[in-house]
C-alpha positions as CSV (number, residue, x, y, z in Angstrom):
1,M,20.2,18.2,-9.5
2,F,18.0,20.8,-7.8
3,K,14.8,20.2,-9.8
4,T,12.0,19.8,-7.4
5,E,8.2,19.7,-7.4
6,I,8.2,23.5,-7.0
7,C,10.1,23.8,-10.3
8,E,7.5,21.7,-12.1
9,L,4.6,23.5,-10.3
10,L,5.8,27.0,-11.2
11,N,7.7,26.2,-14.4
12,I,10.9,27.7,-13.1
13,Q,14.6,26.5,-13.4
14,Y,15.5,26.8,-9.8
15,P,13.3,26.3,-6.7
16,I,14.1,29.8,-5.5
17,I,11.3,32.4,-4.9
18,Q,11.9,36.1,-4.2
19,G,10.0,37.5,-1.3
20,G,7.1,39.9,-2.0
21,M,8.4,42.8,0.0
22,A,6.2,46.0,0.0
23,W,7.9,48.9,-1.8
24,V,11.0,46.8,-2.4
25,A,9.7,44.0,-4.7
26,T,9.0,46.1,-7.9
27,A,8.8,44.9,-11.5
28,E,12.5,45.5,-12.0
29,L,13.5,43.1,-9.3
30,A,10.8,40.5,-10.1
31,A,11.8,40.4,-13.8
32,A,15.5,40.1,-12.9
33,V,14.9,37.1,-10.6
34,S,12.6,35.4,-13.1
35,N,15.1,35.9,-15.9
36,A,17.8,34.3,-13.7
37,G,15.8,31.2,-13.3
38,G,13.9,31.8,-10.0
39,L,10.4,33.2,-9.5
40,G,10.2,37.0,-9.2
41,I,7.4,38.5,-7.1
42,I,5.8,41.9,-7.2
43,G,4.9,43.1,-3.7
44,A,1.5,44.6,-3.7
45,G,1.6,45.7,-0.1
46,N,-1.1,48.3,0.6
47,A,-0.8,49.8,-2.9
48,P,-4.0,50.5,-5.0
49,A,-4.9,48.2,-7.9
50,D,-3.8,50.6,-10.6
51,F,-0.2,50.6,-9.2
52,V,-0.2,46.8,-9.0
53,R,-1.5,46.5,-12.6
54,N,1.1,48.8,-13.9
55,E,3.8,46.8,-12.2
56,I,2.4,43.6,-13.7
57,Q,2.4,45.0,-17.2
58,K,5.9,46.3,-16.7
59,V,7.1,42.8,-15.7
60,K,5.5,41.4,-18.8
61,K,7.7,43.7,-20.9
62,L,10.8,42.8,-19.0
63,T,10.5,39.0,-19.0
64,N,8.7,36.1,-20.7
65,K,9.3,33.9,-17.7
66,P,6.8,33.1,-14.9
67,F,6.4,35.6,-12.1
68,G,4.0,36.3,-9.3
69,V,2.3,38.9,-7.1
70,N,2.3,38.9,-3.3
71,I,-1.1,40.1,-2.0
72,M,-1.6,41.3,1.5
73,L,-5.1,40.3,2.4
74,L,-5.5,43.1,5.0
75,S,-4.9,45.7,2.3
76,P,-7.7,48.3,2.0
77,F,-7.5,47.7,-1.7
78,V,-7.4,43.9,-1.6
79,E,-10.6,43.3,-3.7
80,E,-9.5,45.6,-6.5
81,V,-6.0,44.1,-6.4
82,I,-7.3,40.6,-6.6
83,Q,-9.4,41.6,-9.6
84,A,-6.5,43.2,-11.4
85,V,-4.3,40.2,-10.8
86,Y,-7.0,37.9,-12.1
87,E,-7.6,40.0,-15.2
88,E,-3.8,40.1,-15.9
89,R,-3.7,36.3,-15.6
90,V,-0.7,36.4,-13.2
91,P,0.8,32.9,-13.1
92,V,1.4,32.8,-9.3
93,I,0.2,34.6,-6.2
94,T,1.6,34.4,-2.7
95,T,-0.5,35.8,0.1
96,G,0.0,37.0,3.7
97,A,-2.0,38.5,6.5
98,G,-5.2,36.5,6.0
99,N,-6.9,33.5,4.4
100,P,-7.1,33.4,0.6
101,A,-9.7,30.6,0.5
102,K,-12.6,32.6,-1.0
103,Y,-10.3,33.6,-4.0
104,I,-9.0,30.1,-4.7
105,P,-11.8,29.0,-7.1
106,M,-11.5,32.0,-9.4
107,F,-7.7,31.6,-9.6
108,K,-8.0,27.9,-10.3
109,E,-10.2,28.8,-13.2
110,I,-7.3,30.5,-15.0
111,G,-4.5,28.2,-13.7
112,T,-3.0,30.7,-11.3
113,K,-1.1,28.9,-8.4
114,V,-2.0,30.1,-4.9
115,I,0.8,29.9,-2.3
116,P,0.1,31.5,1.2
117,V,2.8,32.3,3.8
118,V,2.2,30.4,7.0
119,P,3.8,30.8,10.5
120,S,2.3,27.6,12.0
121,V,1.3,24.0,11.4
122,A,-2.4,24.7,12.1
123,L,-2.6,27.4,9.4
124,A,-0.7,25.2,6.9
125,K,-3.2,22.4,7.4
126,K,-6.1,24.8,7.0
127,M,-4.6,26.1,3.8
128,E,-4.2,22.6,2.4
129,K,-7.8,21.9,3.1
130,D,-8.8,25.1,1.3
131,G,-7.0,23.9,-1.8
132,V,-3.8,25.9,-2.1
133,D,-1.0,24.6,-4.3
134,A,1.8,24.9,-1.8
135,V,2.7,26.8,1.4
136,I,5.6,29.0,2.4
137,A,6.6,28.2,6.0
138,E,8.3,31.4,7.2
139,G,10.4,31.4,10.4
140,T,10.9,34.3,12.7
141,E,14.4,34.9,11.3
142,S,12.9,36.7,8.4
143,G,12.5,40.5,7.9
144,G,9.3,42.4,8.2
145,H,6.2,40.8,9.8
146,V,7.3,37.7,11.7
147,G,5.8,34.8,13.7
148,E,7.3,33.0,16.7
149,L,8.7,29.7,15.4
150,T,12.2,29.5,13.9
151,T,12.6,28.1,10.4
152,M,14.5,25.1,11.7
153,A,11.6,24.2,14.0
154,L,8.7,25.2,11.7
155,V,9.6,23.7,8.3
156,P,9.9,20.0,9.3
157,Q,6.7,20.2,11.3
158,V,4.8,21.7,8.4
159,V,6.4,19.2,6.0
160,D,5.2,16.3,8.2
161,A,1.7,17.8,8.5
162,V,0.7,18.5,4.9
163,N,0.9,16.7,1.5
164,I,1.5,19.7,-0.6
165,P,5.0,21.2,-1.4
166,V,6.5,23.3,1.4
167,I,8.8,26.3,0.6
168,A,11.1,27.4,3.4
169,A,11.6,31.0,4.3
170,G,13.5,32.9,6.9
171,G,17.3,32.9,7.7
172,I,18.4,31.6,4.2
173,A,21.1,33.5,2.5
174,D,23.4,31.1,0.6
175,G,23.9,27.5,-0.6
176,R,24.3,26.2,2.9
177,G,20.9,27.5,3.9
178,F,19.4,26.2,0.7
179,V,20.7,22.7,1.4
180,S,19.5,22.9,5.0
181,A,16.0,23.8,3.9
182,M,16.0,20.8,1.5
183,A,17.2,18.5,4.3
184,L,14.2,19.7,6.4
185,G,11.9,18.5,3.7
186,A,11.3,21.8,1.8
187,K,10.9,21.7,-2.0
188,G,12.0,25.3,-2.4
189,V,13.2,28.4,-0.6
190,Q,12.0,32.0,-0.5
191,L,14.6,34.7,-0.1
192,G,13.9,38.4,0.8
193,T,16.7,40.2,2.4
194,V,19.3,38.8,0.0
195,F,17.4,40.2,-3.0
196,V,17.1,43.7,-1.4
197,C,20.8,43.9,-2.2
198,A,20.4,42.9,-5.8
199,E,21.5,45.6,-8.3
200,E,18.1,45.5,-10.0
201,C,16.3,46.2,-6.7
202,T,15.1,49.9,-6.8
203,A,15.3,50.3,-3.0
204,H,17.4,53.3,-1.9
205,V,21.1,52.7,-1.6
206,N,20.9,53.8,2.0
207,Y,18.5,50.9,2.7
208,K,20.9,48.4,1.0
209,N,23.9,49.8,2.8
210,A,22.2,49.5,6.2
211,I,21.8,45.8,5.5
212,I,25.4,45.4,4.3
213,K,26.7,47.2,7.5
214,A,24.6,45.1,9.9
215,G,26.2,42.4,12.0
216,D,24.8,39.2,13.4
217,R,22.8,41.1,16.0
218,G,21.9,43.9,13.7
219,T,18.1,43.4,13.7
220,V,15.4,43.6,16.4
221,V,11.7,42.7,16.5
222,T,9.5,45.7,17.2
223,G,5.8,46.1,18.0
224,R,5.0,42.8,19.7
225,I,2.3,44.6,21.7
226,T,0.4,45.2,18.4
227,G,0.1,41.5,17.6
228,H,1.9,42.2,14.3
229,P,5.6,42.2,15.3
230,V,8.1,43.4,12.7
231,R,11.8,42.7,12.4
232,I,13.9,45.7,11.3
233,I,17.5,46.9,11.3
234,K,18.5,48.5,14.6
235,N,18.4,52.3,14.2
236,K,16.9,55.4,15.8
237,L,13.4,54.3,14.9
238,A,14.0,50.9,16.6
239,R,15.1,52.8,19.7
240,E,11.9,54.8,19.6
241,F,9.8,51.6,19.3
242,D,11.8,50.3,22.3
243,K,10.9,53.4,24.4
244,L,7.2,52.8,23.6
245,E,7.5,49.2,24.6
246,S,9.1,50.2,27.9
247,S,6.5,52.8,28.7
248,H,3.6,50.3,27.9
249,S,2.2,52.6,25.2
250,T,-1.0,51.9,23.3
251,V,-1.3,50.1,20.0
252,E,-2.4,53.4,18.5
253,E,0.9,55.0,19.5
254,F,2.9,52.2,17.9
255,E,0.9,52.5,14.7
256,K,1.3,56.2,14.6
257,L,5.1,56.0,15.0
258,G,5.4,53.3,12.3
259,A,3.0,54.9,9.7
260,G,4.8,55.5,6.4
261,K,8.2,54.6,7.8
262,L,8.8,51.7,5.4
263,K,8.4,54.0,2.4
264,D,10.6,56.6,4.1
265,A,13.4,54.0,4.2
266,V,12.9,52.3,0.8
267,V,12.1,55.3,-1.3
268,G,13.4,58.2,0.7
269,G,16.5,56.6,2.0
270,D,16.0,57.5,5.7
271,A,18.3,55.1,7.4
272,D,17.8,56.6,10.8
273,Y,14.0,56.9,11.3
274,G,12.9,54.7,8.4
275,S,11.7,51.2,8.9
276,I,14.5,49.0,7.3
277,M,12.8,45.6,7.3
278,A,15.5,42.9,7.0
279,G,16.2,39.4,8.3
280,Q,18.7,38.0,10.7
281,I,20.9,37.0,7.8
282,S,21.7,40.6,7.1
283,G,25.2,40.0,8.6
284,M,25.9,37.6,5.8
285,I,25.4,40.1,3.1
286,K,28.5,42.0,2.1
287,E,27.8,43.6,-1.3
288,I,25.3,44.6,-3.9
289,R,25.3,42.1,-6.8
290,P,23.0,41.3,-9.8
291,A,20.1,38.9,-9.1
292,K,21.6,36.4,-11.5
293,A,24.9,36.3,-9.5
294,I,23.0,35.8,-6.3
295,I,21.0,32.9,-7.6
296,E,24.1,31.3,-9.3
297,D,26.1,31.6,-6.0
298,I,23.3,29.9,-4.1
299,I,23.0,27.0,-6.5
300,N,26.8,26.5,-6.8
301,G,27.2,26.8,-3.1
302,A,24.5,24.2,-2.5
303,A,26.3,21.8,-4.9
304,T,29.6,22.4,-3.0
305,T,27.9,21.9,0.3
306,I,26.4,18.6,-0.8
307,D,29.8,17.4,-2.1
308,S,31.4,18.2,1.3
309,L,28.8,16.2,3.1
310,K,29.6,13.1,1.1
311,S,32.9,12.8,2.9
312,I,31.3,12.7,6.3
């Protein structure tokens, strides 16, 4: 009952895409999500091309299902990463922090689907004109880099503005959120924070536990002055960012404080001064589970939600 255009476009069982989180979205997690019927994504982040290629080749050994790579277009290695993804014939790419237009023709040659993340109607319309296959409309509830519009406000406006499939992201953690996104006109959902707490995710257990312990007000947006605000779990680093905001510090000071902090959290397990990027739905996550169980609970919960609505 949940077969949508996204399922057909990406050749997946469920219209569920895993977010391409830098340092978090490794081959292990991507393969687990793909094997469970969703679309697993490798997060390229600012990693060099050799690292990304190795992750792609690892995924191919772990699954025979479709998968994708998220490419940050501001990465210093973006050209090399694009070439590696092209040579490896990756089925799907999602993109952020830039316009993928100049790469679309080369990917269309090999049948790779191009799906950018967009925070506004204007960018969604521009991406459609440039020939992308779908867009991910991501609300400010999400973890990591965020825009200003909420998912509830953004998704229906993007749906009304374009004729390509829209995938909703931000603030979705269970079957209720899934159904809500479908009701807004989305043809699929992208989940990030939920999959951080998958057993197959290689992120440090301290990172996962910080999400599990977070309440409904457990995240905060930092670095608005830089023009690239980031939502993270409240910790000592978040308080340091707040001090910089209060003292009207420079962008350079913000960037210096944040440098390397995501890796410190994901790989090193620094829950105090690491950047624990997570969405506002962190308070809904209570345990670490296999990716398959996460997806099955979302689909079963969605069916239950729909059944309950029939009595209204």
